[in-house]
N, C-alpha and C positions, 0 to 999 in steps of 0.2 A: 331922530329916527335912524340915521346912519350909524350913530354911536352904539346903538343896540343891535341893529340888524347885521352889520358887517362882522362883528365878533362871532355871532351865532352862525353866520354863513361860513366863516372860517373854521368854526368847530365842525360843521357838517362835512366840509371838504376834507378835514383831517380824518374824520371817521371813515369817509369814503376811501381815502387813500390807504388807510390801515386795513380796511376790509378787503379792498381789491388786492393789496399785496399779500394778505393772508390767504385769500382765495387762490392766488397764483402759487404760493408755497405749498398749499394742500394739494392742488392739482399736479404740481411738479413731483411731490412725494408719491402720490398715487401712480403717476406715470413711471417713476423709478421702480416702484414695486412691481408694476406690470412688466417692465423690461427685464427685471431679474427672473420673473417666472419663465419657465421653459416652453409654455404652450403658445402656439401662434395666435390664438384668440386673445390672450393677454397682451401680446406685443401689438396687435392691431388696436386694442383698446388704448394702449399707451400713445400711439400715434394720433388717435382721435382726441386726446387731451391736449395736444400741442396748441390747438387753436384757442382753447380756454386759458392756457398759460399765457399766450401772447395777448389775449384780450385783457386779462387781469393786469399784466405789466403795463399795457398802454393806458388803461384807466387809472392805474396807480400813478404813473408819471404825469398824466394830465391833471389829476387831482392835486398832485404836488405843486405843479406850476400855478394852478388856480389858487391854491392856498397861499403861495408866496405873493401872488398878485393882490389878493384880498388883504393880506397883511400890509402890503405897500399902500393900498387905498385907505386902510384904517389908520395908518400912521400919518397920512396927509391931512386927515380931519382933526388930528390931535393938535391942540394949540401950542404945545411946548416940545414937540418931537420933530426932529429934522430927518427926513428920509430922502435918499437920493436915487434909489433903485428898487424894483420890485423884489429883489433878493434880500432886502433888509428886514429883520425881525422888528415888528412894531412894539411899542411900549407906551402905554398911556393909562394914567390913573382913572380917566373917565370911562374907559372901555370895560366890558364885562370881565371880571376876574373871579376865580374861585379860591378857597383856602388852599394853601400849600404852594403857592407860586413863589419861586425863588429867583427866577431870572426875569421877571416882569414880562413874560411872553404871553399873557392872556390865557385863554382856554387851551390853546395849543401847547403853551409852555407848561400849563398845569398837567395836561395829559402826558406829556413827555416825562415830566418830573415824577408823576405817579407811576408810570410804567417802569422807569429806571429804578426808582426807590423800591418798588415791589420786587423786581428782579434781584436787586442787591440784597434785600432782606431774605429772599427765598434761597439764593445761593449761599448766603452766610449761614442760614439755618441748616441746610444740608451739610455744609462743611463742618459745623459744630457737631452734628449727629455722627458724621464719619469719624471725627476725632474721638468722640465718646465711645464709639464701637471699638476703636483701637486702643482704648484705655489711656488716651492723651499721651501716647508713647511715640516719639519721633523716630526717624530712621536710625540715627546713631545709637539711641537707647535700645532699639530692637536688636541691633547687631551685638551690643554688649550682653543682652539677655539670652543670646543663642550661641555663645562660645564659652569655653572653659577658661575662667580667669579667677582672680582673687575675690571677685564679687559674686561668684556663682552660688553662694549660700549652701555649699555642700551638694549641689545638684550634680549628678553624674553626666558627663559630657556637656555640662552647663545647661541642660534642658530637662533632665529627668529627675524628679524627686526620688529620694531613697526608697519610699514605699512603692512607687511605680517601677523603679528599677528592680526591686526585689521580686515583684510579681512577674516582670518580664523574664528574669533569670530562672524563676521557678518553672515557667513554661518552656524556656529554652533547654534547661537541664532534662526535662521530661522528653523533649525531642532528641536530645543526645542519646538517651537510653533507647529510644525507638530506632535511631540510626545505627546504634551499636548492635541491636538485635538483627536489623536488616543486613548489616555488614557481615555478621556471623553467618547468617543463612546464605548470603551470596558467596562468601568465601568457601563454605562447605560445599556448595554446589559446584563452584569452580574447581575445588580440590577433587571432587568425584570425576569431573570432566578430564582433569589431568590424568587420573588413574586409568581412564578409559580411552586415552589417546591412542591413535593408530600406530604411532611410532615414538621412539624415545626423543627424537628431535622436536616433535610437536609438543610432547609432554614437557620438555625443558623450556620451550618458548612460553607455554602457558604458565609454567611455574614462575618464570621470571616476571611475566605480566602480573600474576597474582601478588608476588612480593612487592612489586612497584605500587600496585593498587593499595595494598595494606599500608605501606609506608607513607604514601601520598595522602591517603585518607586520614590517618592518625596525625600526620604533621599539620595538615591544613586545618583540621578541626581543633587541634590544640593551639596552633599559632594565630588563628584568625582573631580571637578576642584581644590579644596583645598587639597585633598589627592594627586593629581598629582603634585601640587606645593611642598608639603612636600617631596614626593619621589624624585623629581628632586633636591631639596636642599640637601637631605641626600646623594644622589649619588655624587653630586658635592663636598660636604665636604669630603667624603671618597677619592674621586679622587685627590683632592688638597692635602690631607695628604700624599698619596702615591707619588704625584709629588714632594712634599717637601723632602721626603726620597730620591727620585731620584736625586734631586738637590744637597743634601748633599753628596750623594755617588759619584756624578760626580766630585764635588770639591775635594774629597779625593783621587780619582784615576786618575784625569786628569794630574797630574804631571808625573806619570809613563806612561800614555798612552794618549797623547794629542788628539788622534782621538775621544776619548769619548766626548770631548766638542762639536765636530761636530755632532756626532750621536745623542746626547741627548740635543742639543741646543734648548731652549724653544722659540727662535725667528725664524724669516725667514732667510734662508740661501741664499748664493749667489753662483755663478758658481765657483769662486776661492776657496771657502771653500769646495765645493763638490769634486773638483779635488784633494784635500788633503786626501780624504777618501781612506785608503789603509790598508791592513793587512800585506803586505810584503814590504820590503825595495826596493827602485828603482821603475822604471816604467815597471811593468811586466804584462803579460797576466792575471795572477791570480788576480791582483788588479783590472783589468778591469772587470773580471768575478764577483768578489765580489761587485764592484760598480754597475754592471748591476742587480745582484740579489737584492741588497739592495734597489736600486731605483725602481725595479719592485714591491717588497713587499710594499714599501712606497706608490707607486701609487695605489696599490690594497686597502690599508688602506684608502687613500684619497677617493676612490670610495665608500668604505663601509660607510664612514662618510657622504658623500653626499646622499647615499641611505638612511641612517638613518634619515637624515633631512626630506627627502621626505615622508618616511613611517610615522614618527611621526606627520608630518603635516596632513596627511590624517587621521590617527587614532584620533588625537585630534579634527580635524574639524568634523569628522563624528561620534564622540563619542555618541551623543544621540541615534543614530540608533541602537547601540549595546545593548541598554537597552529596546528594544522592547519586549524582553521576559518577563520583569517585567510587562509591560503594558497588555499583552495578558494573563497573568496568567500562562504561560508555564515556563519551566526550563530556568534559566538565563545562558545558555551555551555561548551565544554571549558575554555577559558582562565579563564572566570569561576569555574567549579567548582574549578579548580586553585588559584586565589587564596583561595577560601573555605576549602578544606581546609588549605592552608599556614598561613593566619592562625589558624585554629582550633587546630591543633597547636602553633603557635608561642606562643600565649597560655596554654598549660597551666601553665607555672611561675608566671606572674603571677597566674592565678586561684587556684592552690593557696596562694600566699603571702598573698593576701587572706583566704582561709579560715583560714589559720593565725593571722593577725593578729586576726580576729574571735574565734577560739577562745581566744587569749591574753587578750583583753579580758574574756571571760566567766570565765576562770580567775581573773583578778585582781579580779573583783567580790566 
């Protein structure tokens, strides 16, 4: 009778422990949501949940100790198992077991194994989905795909195909014409104002200002495409230099840590390589959690790079509009803002490569 009753009682205590712990977590989450809310009523509701949180914790702890004690009692009735304390996990072939037991822990061990196996498979599934969304492209490969180098396949700035760049330039040149017409009208108006100046000194000052405006507008509109190309080339060269350091460091530490080859692989990965990403030996839940976090961060970086392409396309295409301040004789705030945004987005691959190099250094320590 005891060999049948005690395992089932142990199972019920385990379920009670899990249920009470889950109840406490839910109540704690609801209390946290109520605390975040700004209304006094919600905060009062959060305080009222404290007693339920405490009750759930107490029941869970009591169930845990009862589970341990029942396990100890069950081990005592087993003829070939030695138990010395209630904290010892029982193991007996005569006790009730279910398929899937790995550690001989009876029903409790089966439940624990089932939960951990389910979580491991679930995290691995989401990690695989995130990698698929990112095209199985790792951080180093993303950097190489977003800079101008010999592997750019003729892409302008390393990110824009020729057809896309041609369409962008078509719109940009149309905006150049628009800015030229606006500049002509503005300069004519300013010339009329110069003629109607109350004095010669004022007319001279306005004429000098108009000449500066014409010269600055023409110079900036003409030089910006070339300056943009130089900035992109400089950022690409710096990024390639850091990528070279990463490659050398990868070759140096890959023998001691083969996972580095996968994490910093400059090419496209596959599913078999991704399954070998692990921080711990064996197939553990922590490896699945690490793979999920790594794949989520990798997917976020992929989204950032796609957003970078979209923003740079809009900024480069609409560039003449940001120089309207030079045409109207006002402060060139828009042009300064344009350069700040372009430089910030252009430096993203370089900054990420530096972070990868730092991460590699810590991995190699």
